[in-house]
N, C-alpha and C positions, 0 to 999 in steps of 0.2 A: 517582860513586864508590860502590860497593856497601858496605853495612854488613857488618862481620865478626861472624859468630856467635861468642858467648863460649865455646862448647864445642870449637872447633876445636883449640886447643892440647892438649887432653886426649888427642887421638888422634894427635898429632904432625904436624898439618897446619897449615902457616902460611897466612897470608892469600893469598899469591900462588898457592900450590899449590891452595888451596881454590877459587880462582876458575878456575884452569886445569881442575881436575877438573869443575867445573860446566859449563865450556864443552865439555870433551871428551866427557862422557857425557850422553846425552839423557835419562837417567833420574835425574839428580842431585837433582831435587826430591824423589823418593821417598826417596833415601838421607838427604837433609837432614831430611825429616820424621821418619824413623825415629830419627835421632840426637837430634833435639830432643825426642823422646818419652822419652829416658833409656836407650834400648837401647844407645847408644854406649859405656856404661861397660864392657860386656862385652869391648870391644876395646882396653882401656888398655895391656895388656902387649904388644900387637902392634908390630912394627917399623914405622917410618915407610914403609919401602919397600913394605909389604903394604897400605898404606892404599887404594890404587886397586883391589885385588883383593877387598876386603870388600864393596863395593857390589853386585856381580853376584848372589851368592846371596841377599842380602837382598831385592833387587828381584824376583827370581823367585818367592820365597815370597809376596810381597805381590801380585803379579799373579795367582797362583792364587786367592788369597783374594778378590781383586776379581772374578775370573771367576765364582767361586761366588756372590758377592753379586749379580752381574749376572743370573745364571741364576735366582736366587731372585726378584729383582725382576721379571724378564721373566715368570716363571711366575705371579707375583702379578697382574701387569698383565693377562696372558692370561685368568686366572681371572675377573678383574673384568670384562673385555670380554665374556667368555662369560656371566657373570651378567647384565650389562646387556642383552646380546642376547636372553637367555632372557626377561627382563622385557618387552622390547619385543615379542618374539614373542608372549608371552602377551597383551599389550595389543592387538596387531594381530589375534590370533585372536578376542579378545573383541569388538573393533570389527566384525570380519567376521561373527561370530555375530549381533551385534545388527542389523547391516545386513541380513543374510540373513533373520533372523526377522521383522524389522519393516519390510522393504521393502514399498512399496505395490503392487508388481506381484509376480506369482507367479514363484518361482525353484525349479527342481528339478534335481537331479543324476540323470542317466539313464544306466543301464549301457550300455556298448558291448561287454560281454563276449560272446564268440561264442556261448556257451551260453544267455544270457538277454538279448539286446539289447532295449533299450526298457524294462527294468524300472526302476521308480522307486526310487532308492537313498535319496534324502533330498529333502525339500521344505519350503518355509516355509509360514507360516500363510496368506499370501495365495493360495498355490496351492491349499490345501485349500478355502479359501473360494470360490475361482474355480469349483471343481468341485462345491462343496456336499457334500464327503465328508470324514470324519474320517481322521486319520493311520493308524489301525488298518486301515481299509479299503484305503488306498493302499499299505500296507507291502509287500504281496506282489503288487501289480498291475503291469501293463504299461501304458505310456502309450497304446498302441494300443487298449487296452480301452475308453478313453473318447473316442476319436476317432470322429467321425461317419462312417458308412459311405462317403459320397461322397469323403471326404478320405483314406481308408485306402490306396489305391494310391500316392498321392503320398508319404504318410508312410512306407510300407514302402520305397519307392525311396530316400528320403533316408537311412534307417537303413542300407541296404545300401551306399550310397555312402560313409557315414562309417566303417563297418566296414572297407571296402576302402581307406580313406585317400584316396579321390578328392575328398572334400569335408571341409574342416576348420571351416567356419563358413558359416552361411546365415541369411537372414531371410525369413519367409513368413507368410501368414495361415493359421491353423489353427482348425478348428471342433471343439469338444468337447461332450460331453453332460453337462449338469448332473444332479445327483441327482434333481431334480424333472422331468427329461425335456426341459427347455428346451435349446436350442442356444446355446452360448456362443462368440462370435467372439473370437479372440485374435490379437494381433500377436506372433509367436514369433521370438525371436532366439536362435540357438544357436551354441556354439563347442565344439570337441573338445579334451579334455585328454588328452595322450599321455604314455607313459613315456619314459625316456631313450633307448630304441631307436626311438621314433616310433610304437609300437603304441598305438592308441586305448584309453583306459581308461574314460572316461565323458564324458558330454555335459552341459555347463552350459547350461541353457535358461531364458530369461526369457519370461514370458507376460503381456502387457498386455491387459486386458479392453477390447475395442473394440466390444462388442455394441451399446451405445447409439449409437455413431458409425455403425456399419454399418446399423442400423435407420433412422437419420436419412437416411443416404445412399440406402438402398433406398426410403424414403418419397419423397425428392426425385426419385429416378429414376422411381418409379411416377407421381408427379404430373406429371412431364415427359412421360411416355409414355401416360398414361391420362386419360380424361375424369373430371372431378371429380364430376359428377352421377351418372352411371350406372356408373362404374368400368370401363367398356369401354376398349379401346385407342383412342387418339386418332389424328389424322392422321399424326403422326411415326412412331408404332409401326406403323400400318397400312402406310405406304409401305415400311418396312423389311421387313415380312412379305410384301408383294407381291413385292418384289425377290427375296427368298429363295425364294418359291414359284415364280417364273419360272425361277430357276436349277435347282431340283429338277425342274420340268416339262421343262426342256431335256434333263436327264440321263435322265429316265424316259420321254421321248417321250409325255407326257400333256399335258392342257390345264388352264388356269386360267381361272376365271370371276370377274369382279368385278360384284357386284350393288349398284347405287346406289338406296337407298330414301329416299323423301321422304314424310313424313306429310301427308295432305291436310287442308286447313283447320285446321292446328294453331293458327294465330293466333286462330281463333274460340274455342278452348278457353281460351287465355290471357286473352282479353278478356271472355269471359262467366263463366268459372269462377274466373279468377285465375291468377297465375303459379305459385302453389304447386300447383294442380291440373295445370297444364301440365307441371310438373316430374315429378309422379307419373305422368302419361301417358307421358312420355319414358322414365322408368325401366321402366315396364311394357312398352313397345315393345321396349326392349333385352332384357328378360327373354324375351319371346316369340320374338324373332329368334334368340336363343341356344338356346332350347328346341326350336324348329322345325328349325333348321339341323342339320347333321351334326356329329359330335363334333370333327372336325378343322377345321371352319370357323372363321374369325375374324370376329367381329362387332365393328365399330368405330362410334363416333359422331364425326362430323366437326364439326358445329356445328348449333345450333338443332335442327330436326327432321330432320336429314339423317343417315342411317346407311349403312354399307357392310358387305356380307357378302362375304368372300373365300373362294372355294371352290377347293380343289385336286383334282387327279385327275378333272377333268370331261372325259369322253371326246368329247362332241359337243354341239351346240347344244340338241338336244332334252332332254338331261339338265339343262342350265342352266335351260331354260324350265320344266321340272318343278319344280325348286327354287323358282323365282320364283312359280309358281302356289301352291305350298304356303305360302310366306311371306305372299303377299297374302291368302290365305284365312284364315290365322291372325291377321293383323292386323285383319281385319274383325269379329272377335268383339267383343261389348260389353266395355267397360272400366268397372270399378267404381272411381270416383274419389270418395272420401269417401262422401257420401250420394247422389251423382249416378251415373247410368249413362250412359255416353257411347259413341257409335258413330262410327267413322271408318274411313278406308281409306288406302291408300298408293299412290303412283306409283313404278314401279320401272324402272330401266334396266339392261341387261345388256351387258357387254363381254367378249368371248372373246379369249384370247391367241392370238398367231400368231407368225410369224417376225419377229424384231426388236422384239417388244413390250417396252415399258418400264412401270414402275410408274406413272409420271406419265401416260403415254399411255393406259393401261387405265382409270385413274380418270377421266380427262377424257372418254373415250369413253362410259363408263357414265353419267357426268353428262349428256352430250348426249342419250343414249337416254332417260334419266329425264325430261328436259324434253319430249321428243317424246311420251312416254307421258302426261305431265300435260296437254299440249295436246290429246291425244285424249280426255281425260276421266278421272275419278277411278277408282282401283282397277284400273289397267291396267299392263302392262309392254310395253317395246319392246326389241328387240335392235339394238345398234349396227351400222351398215353404212357404207360410204363415202359414201352419199348424205347421211347425217346430217352428215358432215364438211363436205360441200359446202354444206349448209344453214347450218352454223355459220359457215363462211367468209363466206357471203352476209350473215348477220346482222351480223358484224363490219364488213363493208364498208358495210352500211346504216347502222350506228351512226355510223361515221366521217363518211359523207356527210351524214347527217341533222344531226349536230352543226354541220357546215359550213353546211348549208342554213338552220338556225335563226339562226346568227350573220350570215348574208349575205342575208337578206330573201327566201328562196325559198318561204316559206309563203304560202298564200292562204286566203281564207275564201269558201265558197259557202253559200248559205242555202236551206233548204227550208221552204215555208210550212206553217203549222198553221192549219187552217180551223175556224172556229166553225160547227158543224153547224146550229145554230139560225138564225143570220143569214146563213151562207154567206160571211162576210167573213174576211179574213186577220187572225187574232187575234195571231199570233206567227210568228216565223221561227226555225228552229233553225240555229245557226251550226255549220258542219261544216268541218273543216280539210282542205286539200289541199296537196300538196307539188309545187311546180313544179320537178321534177328536170331539170337541164340536159341529160341524156342519155336519160332514160327517160320524159320527159313528165310530165303531171299525174297524180300518184299519189294513190290513195284511202287512207284510214286503214288499211284492211286490209293494206296493203303495208308499213307502217312503224310503226303505233301500238304493236304488241306489243313491238317493239324499244325504242321510246321508254319504255314502262312498265318494262321489265325493266332498263334501263340508267339510269333516272333522268332521261332527257332529257324525259320528260313534264312535268317541273316547268317548265323554261324555255319549252317548247312551249305548255303550258296557260296560262301567264301572258301570253304574247304573244297567244294566242287570245282570252282574256277582254278584254284591253285593246283589241284590234283590233275585236272584235265590238261592244263598247260604243261605240267611236268611230264605226263605220260606221252602226249603227242610229240613234245620236244625230244624225249628219249627215243621214240619210234623213228623220228626223222634223223637222229644222229646214228642210230644203230642200223637202219635200213632205208637210206635216203631214196633208193630207186622205187620202192613200193609204197612208202609212207605218203598219205595224202598231204596236200599243202595247207589244209585248213582244219580247224576243229571249232565246232560251234557249241556254245553253252547257253542255257536258258537263264534269263534274268527276270525275276518276278517284279510286279509293281512295287512290292514292299522293299525289295532290294534296290530298285531304281531310285526310290525316294530316300533311302538310308544315307546319312551323311558319310562322306569318304569313299563312296563306291568307286569313283575314278581312281583314287589312290590305291585301293585294294587291288583292282585289276592291273594297274601299272606295276605294282609290287609282284603280283603273281607272274606276269610276263618276265620281269627282271630276274626273279629267282629261278625260273625255269630256263632262262636263256632263249626265249621264244620271241620272234618278231611280232609286233602288234598286227601286221598284215595277215598273220596266220590265224588270227582269232575272229570268229563271228559271234556276235551277241544276239540272241533271239529274244525279242520282246513281243508280247501279245498285243493285238490291236486294241483291246480294252485298256491295257495299261498305258498306251499312248494317248488314248482318248481321255483317260482320267488324269493324265499327267499335267502338272502345273508348269509354270515357266522355268522353275528350278530344275525339274526333271528333264524337260526338253533341253536345257542347257547341258545337263549331264550327258545326254545322248550326243549332242553336238561335240562335246569334248572327247568322247570316245571315238567318234568318226575322225576328229582332227588328229588323233593319235595314229590313225591308220586302220583301226578296227572296223570291220564291216558290220552293219546293222541289218538284221533280218526281221521281217514282220511275220510273226508266227500265227498259224491258224486263221489266216485271212478268210473272211466270210462268215465267221461264227459270232462276231460282235455286232456293233452298230455299223455294219460295213457300208462304205460309200467309196466308189472308185475315185472320187476326188480326194479322199484321204491319202491315196498313193502319192499325190503331188504335194500335199501338205506335210507329210511325215518325212523326217530326215532318215530314210532307209535306203538300203542297197539291194536287198533281196526280198521277194514276196513268196511266202510259203502258203500254198493252197491247201486248205484243210481236206483231210481224207474223206469227209462226208460228201464232198462234191466229186472227188475222184471216183468214189464207189459207183456213182451213177453216170460216169463218163461213157458216152456212146450208147447208153440205154435210156437215160433220162434226159429229156429235151432241155429242161431248165438247168440241170447241173452242167450239161455240155455247153449251154449258152453262157453260163456264168464263168466257167473256166476259159472259154474262148475270149470273153470280154476282158477278164483279168490279165490273161497272157498278152493280149493285144495291147492293152494300155501300158502294162509294165514294159513291154518291148519299146513302145513309143517313148517312154520316159527313161529308157536306158537302164532298167532294173532287171536283175536276174530273177528267175522264177523256179521254185522247187515244189513239186507235187508230192504230197505226203500220202502214205497208205497205198502205194502202188503194189498190187498183188499178182498181176498177170501181164503177159506180153502185149495183150490187146490194149490195155490201158497205157502201157509204156509207149507203144507205137503211135497211138492216137495223140498222146501228149507231145511226142517228138514232131509229129506233123503240124500241130498247132503252134509250135515254136517254143514250147516250154524248155527251159535250159537244163533243169536238173530233176531227178526223181529219187524217191526214198521209200522203202517199204520192204515187205517180206519177200517180194520177188527176188531181191538181192540178198538180204540177210536180216534176221532178227537182231536185236541188240546183242552184242557179244563182246568178249574181252579183246584187247588189242592183239594178243598172240593168236587168237582164233581168227581174226580178220586179216592177218598177214598173208595167208594163203590166197584168200579171195582177192586181195589187192594185187598180188602177183599175177594171178590168172587174168584179171581184167587188164593189167598192164601189157600182157603178152598178146592180147586179142588184137587182130587187125582192125584198125579204125574204119576201114572200108567195108568190113563185114557187116551185113544188115543186122539191126537189133532184133532179137527174137524175144 
């Protein structure tokens, strides 16, 4: 039940009619509120029948008022929203200005106006710092004014594309010139700002300084492509340049020459003057090759003392040989290394391009030619041809078969007697290796020893030989002590001398054979002692300390100096057969042998003449004071059973009988 308002009777409306009116009109609440406000007194005199007609005009006036209030409130709210939006906009602009000004990377607004594209409209502090220029200097400048010349074509092309609307954003690397003249590398990210019609207005560009990163990358790239000591291109870069040179040569119908240079006796410099001096020599060699070569030639260092010169536009072989001669002549000039003056030479191989040439093939061919030049002697060059390839293939086949032969017992030992010229008896035998090849027969060292030394097979071959020589001479001495010689000599190459554990290997061979150390002579070439470092000399001294005698083999064929006889820790000097051949007929050969024998005698050293083939040579050597002789006059290399009879006959000969 609804409560009845107390003022209803005043206007002649009873409760039932009032409820009906409220139900009939949707705006009865408005009328009710007006009446309760006291306005209803105005209508006291009205008839009851007009009661329902009063509410319409009253409500209409109130609605207009409410509309005016709503508009006012809406305007107030809109004003408030606008005021808040303005505040937020101001805050946003402030944040943008702070971010713009204090950004760690350079930011610039660049004009895309058709009349002045590229002009710097505004920039932040980082951008000014990036270029090392004040805002006043950049105010009227174009971004292209500071772009390095090499990047200008690409920069102009980008501007044209953005002006035409072809590009709206891009990222790229861009180089700029700093105020101090240095090049600044940047990572540039740009986006176009356009008007409502899509026409470009300006460019927002960000510039990150990546100079340090690029320099580090360039350094790493250079280190990967260049030799650390000389700064020259290394193998990787050389191969790339040879490939490009071959491509150009094919288009131009010209030739390419690859010259492989190896410094002769470089190890001697390292061992005698030290590695620092060796490095200085390599640096100077690189400088000379670069200076002597043509401007467009590439000089590279591969490793150690190996260099390569790449020459383009070489019309024929004669032109390449002319370059090779100039290079070799230049490398032979004296080198000032610290306080020392050093002379050396180089061996050089030439490979010329042809149909189907590859970078790897040319380099390999030049390498083969260089080794052939080195075999021919120092300071020479050779040009690659197909015969060298056949020679290389033969060496590879020999290496493979020799490895198999060492592992499968195909090696043999022959011995050549060394005769005491005073007594005429067999004082020693020199053990010489032979290879019983299953297809090629009994091979001499000349047919395989060079391959063994260059491939490292000389190590297992030499160790087998030392052990076998000790075993066979020990067995001879036990079985026939009256005729067996007191000593056996074995050759030790420079490679074996430098190998770790050489002293232990020899000591073990003596122990296993039951042979005294004093019974063993170790023969070393003069060049191996000249090339030896302190560790190798120590090895020689350890061998002597064990009681092993050291013989200097082929004396006179290397960088011979009589003073070396005093420097080297040796007991025996072996005179090379090339001098013995001219003894008594060649004045110089005779003088050399006389001097060597005389000095050796004065130093208390024994002497052995190699290659003695006739009695005249033997007798002349004996008169000069040479202590021992070896050669075909007595016996070619033979097995121990074959030498037993010779040893017995020499033993039975009367020592007073004249030597014939």
